[in-house]
C-alpha positions in Angstrom: 53.3 82.6 117.4 56.5 84.4 119.2 56.3 87.2 120.8 58.6 89.6 118.3 56.4 88.0 115.9 53.5 88.8 117.3 53.9 92.3 117.6 54.5 92.8 114.2 51.6 91.3 112.8 49.4 93.0 115.4 50.9 96.2 114.6 50.3 95.0 110.8 47.0 94.5 111.3 46.5 97.9 113.3 47.6 99.9 110.6 45.6 98.0 107.8 48.8 96.7 106.2 47.2 93.2 106.1 45.6 91.2 103.4 41.8 90.3 104.0 42.6 86.9 104.6 45.7 87.6 107.0 43.5 89.6 109.0 40.9 87.3 109.8 43.1 85.0 110.4 44.9 87.2 112.8 41.4 88.0 114.5 41.1 83.8 114.9 44.1 83.5 116.1 43.6 86.1 119.1 39.9 83.9 119.7 42.0 80.8 120.6 44.5 82.7 122.4 43.2 84.4 125.1 46.9 85.7 126.7 47.9 87.3 123.1 44.4 88.6 123.1 45.2 90.5 126.5 48.6 91.8 124.7 46.9 93.0 121.8 44.3 95.2 123.6 47.5 96.6 125.5 49.3 97.6 121.5 46.0 98.7 120.8 45.7 101.5 123.5 49.0 102.9 122.9 48.7 102.8 119.0 45.5 104.7 119.3 47.4 106.8 121.8 50.0 107.5 119.4 47.0 108.5 116.7 45.4 111.0 118.8 48.7 113.1 119.2 49.0 115.7 117.2 52.6 117.8 116.5 52.0 121.1 116.7 52.8 123.4 113.9 55.4 125.9 114.5 54.5 129.0 115.2 55.8 132.2 113.5 57.6 133.0 117.0 59.5 129.9 116.9 60.6 130.5 113.2 61.5 133.5 113.6 63.6 133.2 117.0 65.1 129.9 115.5 66.5 132.0 112.4 67.5 135.3 114.8 69.8 132.1 116.3 71.3 130.8 113.6 72.2 134.4 112.1 73.9 135.3 115.3 75.9 131.8 115.1 76.4 132.5 111.3 77.6 136.2 112.0 79.9 135.4 115.4 81.9 132.5 112.8 82.2 134.9 109.9 83.8 138.0 111.8 83.5 140.6 109.3 82.7 138.8 106.3 80.3 140.5 104.2 76.6 139.7 105.3 74.0 137.5 103.5 70.6 136.7 103.9 69.8 132.8 105.9 68.0 131.4 102.7 70.6 132.2 100.3 73.3 130.8 103.2 71.1 127.9 103.0 70.3 127.2 100.2 74.3 127.6 99.2 74.8 125.1 102.2 72.6 122.4 101.1 73.3 122.2 96.9 73.5 118.4 96.6 76.7 118.9 95.2 77.9 120.9 97.8 77.1 117.8 100.1 78.1 115.1 98.2 82.0 117.3 97.6 81.9 118.3 101.0 80.8 114.3 102.4 83.6 113.2 99.7 86.4 115.1 101.0 86.2 114.6 104.6 86.2 110.5 103.6 89.6 111.9 101.7 91.0 113.7 104.8 90.0 110.5 106.9 91.5 107.9 104.9 94.8 110.3 104.0 94.8 110.6 107.9 94.7 107.0 108.8 97.1 105.3 105.6 99.7 108.7 106.0 103.1 107.0 105.9 105.1 107.6 109.4 107.1 110.0 109.6 110.1 109.5 111.9 113.2 111.5 112.7 115.9 110.0 111.1 118.2 109.1 114.3 121.5 110.7 115.4 123.4 107.2 115.0 122.1 106.8 111.4 123.2 110.4 110.5 126.5 109.8 111.9 127.3 106.7 110.2 126.0 108.2 107.1 129.0 110.6 107.4 131.3 108.2 108.4 130.6 106.1 105.6 131.3 109.1 103.3 134.6 109.7 104.7 135.5 106.2 104.5 134.6 106.4 100.6 136.4 109.6 100.1 139.5 108.3 102.3 139.3 104.8 99.5 138.7 107.5 96.4 141.5 109.6 96.5 143.4 106.5 97.4 142.2 104.6 94.3 143.1 107.1 92.2 146.9 107.5 93.6 147.4 103.6 92.8 149.6 102.8 89.5 147.1 100.2 88.2 144.3 101.6 85.8 141.8 99.1 86.9 142.4 100.6 90.7 141.8 103.9 89.4 138.9 103.2 87.5 137.3 101.5 90.4 138.2 105.1 92.4 135.9 106.8 90.1 133.6 104.7 90.2 133.5 105.1 94.0 133.1 108.4 93.4 130.2 108.2 91.3 128.4 106.8 94.6 128.6 110.5 96.2 125.2 111.8 96.9 127.2 114.9 96.3 130.9 114.9 96.0 132.9 117.5 98.1 135.7 119.7 96.8 138.4 117.4 97.7 137.0 114.9 95.3 135.7 116.9 92.7 139.4 117.9 92.4 140.7 114.4 92.2 138.3 114.0 89.7 139.5 116.9 87.4 142.9 115.9 88.1 142.8 112.3 86.7 140.6 114.2 83.9 144.2 116.2 83.0 147.1 113.9 84.0 146.3 110.0 84.1 148.3 108.0 81.3 145.0 105.8 80.9 142.1 107.3 78.5 140.1 104.7 79.8 140.2 106.3 82.9 140.1 109.9 81.5 136.7 109.2 80.1 135.4 107.4 83.3 136.3 110.9 84.7 134.4 113.2 82.3 131.4 110.8 83.0 131.8 111.1 86.9 132.1 115.0 86.5 128.9 115.5 84.6 126.8 114.5 87.7 128.5 117.9 89.0 128.1 120.2 85.6 125.9 122.4 87.9 128.8 123.9 89.8 131.0 126.5 88.3 134.2 124.9 89.3 133.5 121.8 87.3 132.5 123.5 84.4 135.6 125.8 84.2 137.8 122.4 84.9 136.4 120.6 82.1 136.6 123.7 80.0 140.7 124.3 80.9 140.8 120.4 80.6 140.0 120.7 76.8 144.0 121.8 76.0 145.3 118.9 77.8 143.6 115.9 75.8 145.8 114.6 72.9 143.2 111.4 72.3 140.4 112.0 69.8 137.6 110.1 71.6 138.4 112.3 75.1 138.2 115.8 72.7 135.4 114.7 71.1 133.7 113.7 73.8 134.3 117.0 75.7 133.1 118.7 72.4 129.5 116.9 72.6 129.6 118.1 76.1 129.9 121.6 75.6 127.4 121.4 73.0 125.4 120.1 75.5 126.0 122.6 77.9 126.0 125.3 75.5 129.2 126.4 76.8 130.3 129.7 75.5 133.6 129.7 77.2 134.7 126.7 75.9 135.3 128.5 72.0 139.0 129.7 72.7 140.6 126.3 74.1 138.7 124.8 71.1 140.1 126.9 68.2 143.5 126.6 70.0 142.7 123.2 69.4 142.0 123.6 65.8 145.6 125.2 65.3 147.4 121.9 66.3 149.1 120.9 62.9 148.8 116.7 63.8 145.2 117.4 65.3 142.7 114.4 63.4 140.4 115.7 60.6 137.7 113.7 61.7 137.9 115.7 65.2 138.6 118.7 63.5 135.1 118.7 61.6 133.9 118.4 65.0 135.2 120.7 66.8 134.4 122.8 64.4 130.8 122.1 64.0 130.4 122.2 67.8 131.8 126.0 67.8 129.0 126.5 65.5 126.5 125.1 67.3 127.6 126.8 70.5 127.3 130.2 68.8 
């Protein structure tokens, strides 16, 4: 019998956890093995000493000293907070749902700490490169919008859509395109691009001012729909001005009239 196994069986024998047959088998083993019997006797002495030891019950003075110490610590932590009895505080602290909630909270905080994404500062070189890219795109947009080819001007509007926030120069170029470009498709593209900045007063004002400049029915209807969506009341006057035109398309006239009613 190995030493580790022997000690386990011996402790079970001393504590009475062995069956009658197992106990007799262990006794027979001890009689046959002198060295193990000596070791068993040492274990038995330790066991008897352990059993003889009695844990003293805490005295009232010990309880009082402990709770006084605990109370002083809690008061220091709470500062000027209202005082509560130790019993009520302990009962609140050790409620099962509070313990479970606190445990889960600690786990969540720990996981969040270790799994949090590393926020790295944007290098100065990257910021400079982005600014340089915006400047290059601005020059490209202005150059393309000034080209004789309609396809190139459409490409210029497309490049303008890539700005995260177009500056005044680009917006003015788009408004100029909306008012004066000879191609209807380019003007439509300009309206679509400008809708990204309708939160800017100058853009709204520019769109409203462009209404009398539009002769194409599709452009007139597009602006009418946009003004209804924006509920732009300042567009009513230029729309009424359009209605006075004798050559105004009948379908467009009805659509503008409905738009005015919707805005009013």
